[in-house]
C-alpha positions as CSV (number, residue, x, y, z in Angstrom):
1,M,-0.1,0.0,0.1
2,I,3.0,2.3,0.7
3,L,4.0,1.8,-2.9
4,A,0.6,2.4,-4.3
5,S,-0.1,5.7,-2.3
6,L,3.4,7.3,-3.4
7,I,2.7,6.3,-7.1
8,F,-0.8,8.1,-6.7
9,A,0.9,11.0,-5.0
10,L,3.4,11.1,-8.0
11,I,0.7,11.2,-10.4
12,A,-1.0,13.9,-8.6
13,A,2.2,15.9,-8.4
14,L,3.0,15.5,-12.1
15,L,-0.8,16.5,-12.9
16,H,-0.4,19.7,-10.8
17,V,3.1,20.6,-12.4
18,Y,1.3,20.1,-15.7
19,I,-1.7,22.6,-14.5
20,F,1.1,25.0,-13.4
21,T,2.6,24.9,-16.9
22,M,-1.0,25.6,-18.5
23,E,-1.7,28.5,-16.0
24,S,1.4,30.1,-15.6
25,I,3.2,29.6,-18.9
26,T,0.7,28.8,-21.6
27,W,-2.4,30.5,-20.3
28,T,-2.8,33.0,-23.3
29,K,-2.5,30.3,-26.0
30,P,-5.9,29.3,-27.3
31,K,-5.5,25.5,-26.8
32,T,-4.9,26.3,-22.9
33,W,-7.7,29.2,-22.4
34,K,-10.1,27.0,-24.3
35,T,-9.6,24.1,-21.9
36,F,-10.4,26.4,-19.0
37,S,-13.5,27.7,-21.0
38,I,-12.1,31.1,-21.4
39,T,-14.1,32.5,-24.5
40,S,-11.6,34.9,-25.8
41,Q,-8.0,36.0,-26.2
42,A,-8.9,39.2,-24.4
43,D,-10.3,37.4,-21.7
44,A,-7.2,35.1,-21.4
45,E,-5.2,38.5,-21.3
46,T,-7.5,40.1,-18.7
47,T,-7.1,36.8,-16.5
48,K,-3.5,36.1,-17.2
49,S,-2.1,37.6,-13.7
50,L,-4.7,35.7,-11.7
51,A,-3.9,32.3,-13.8
52,Y,-0.1,32.8,-13.3
53,N,-0.4,33.1,-9.4
54,Q,-2.9,30.1,-9.2
55,G,-0.4,28.0,-11.3
56,F,2.3,28.8,-8.7
57,Y,-0.1,27.4,-5.9
58,N,-0.3,24.1,-8.1
59,L,3.4,24.1,-8.4
60,F,4.1,24.3,-4.8
61,L,1.8,21.7,-4.0
62,A,3.2,19.4,-6.4
63,I,6.7,20.2,-4.9
64,G,5.7,19.3,-1.3
65,A,4.1,15.9,-2.7
66,L,7.5,15.1,-4.5
67,V,9.7,16.2,-1.5
68,G,7.3,13.9,0.6
69,I,7.9,10.8,-1.5
70,I,11.6,11.3,-1.8
71,A,11.6,11.7,2.3
72,V,9.6,8.6,2.7
73,W,12.0,6.6,0.5
74,A,14.9,8.2,2.0
75,G,14.1,6.9,5.4
76,S,12.2,9.8,7.1
77,P,8.6,8.7,6.9
78,Q,7.3,11.2,9.5
79,V,8.4,14.2,7.3
80,G,7.6,12.4,4.1
81,W,4.1,11.4,5.1
82,T,3.3,14.8,6.7
83,L,4.3,16.5,3.4
84,V,2.5,14.0,1.2
85,F,-0.9,14.0,3.5
86,S,-0.7,17.8,3.5
87,S,0.0,18.4,-0.3
88,C,-2.3,15.7,-1.5
89,G,-4.8,16.7,1.0
90,S,-4.7,20.3,-0.1
91,M,-5.3,19.1,-3.8
92,L,-8.0,17.0,-2.8
93,L,-9.7,19.9,-0.9
94,A,-9.2,22.3,-3.9
95,A,-11.0,19.4,-6.2
96,L,-14.0,19.4,-3.7
97,V,-14.1,23.3,-4.0
98,L,-14.2,23.0,-7.7
99,A,-17.0,20.6,-7.6
100,A,-18.9,22.6,-5.4
101,S,-18.7,25.5,-7.8
102,G,-21.2,23.9,-10.2
103,K,-21.8,20.7,-12.3
104,K,-19.8,21.9,-15.4
105,Y,-16.8,21.6,-13.2
106,L,-17.2,17.8,-11.9
107,R,-15.2,16.4,-14.8
108,A,-12.1,18.8,-13.9
109,A,-12.7,18.1,-10.2
110,T,-12.5,14.3,-10.7
111,I,-9.5,14.7,-12.7
112,Q,-7.9,17.1,-10.2
113,G,-9.0,15.0,-7.1
114,A,-9.0,11.3,-7.9
115,T,-5.3,10.7,-7.4
116,P,-4.7,12.8,-4.3
117,L,-7.7,11.0,-2.9
118,L,-6.3,7.6,-3.6
119,A,-2.6,8.7,-2.2
120,V,-4.3,10.0,1.0
121,V,-6.6,6.9,1.6
122,L,-3.9,4.3,0.7
123,G,-1.4,6.3,2.7
124,V,-3.6,6.6,5.7
125,L,-4.2,2.7,5.6
126,A,-0.6,2.1,5.0
127,V,0.8,3.9,8.0
128,T,-1.9,2.8,10.2
129,L,-1.4,-0.9,9.5
130,N,2.5,-0.6,9.7
131,N,2.3,1.2,13.3
């Protein structure tokens, strides 16, 4: 279960790095802003600074999860699991907020929240059963 949890945490982190690139690097490209239901280039330009900031939130969550994974494997499980649970828990809560924003966001929320949910649930089981 430890390995499965850390794999799901890794997938969640990589997804959030990808989201970072869309929000902070490619936001004004039509393919990206259409993905986020932005309706025009002008609207993408208007929201660019908001997306840029949000992208860095996603990057920092990803970094926390990645450092946590490394710490677990390097023999510091308390530090590692704390980071994995904190980062993946925040990703999961953000997905729940997105889902609560309206039915049109359910697909995105599911994509954003499924792997952190599995990382947290399997991680809690692994830590609980190993103690």
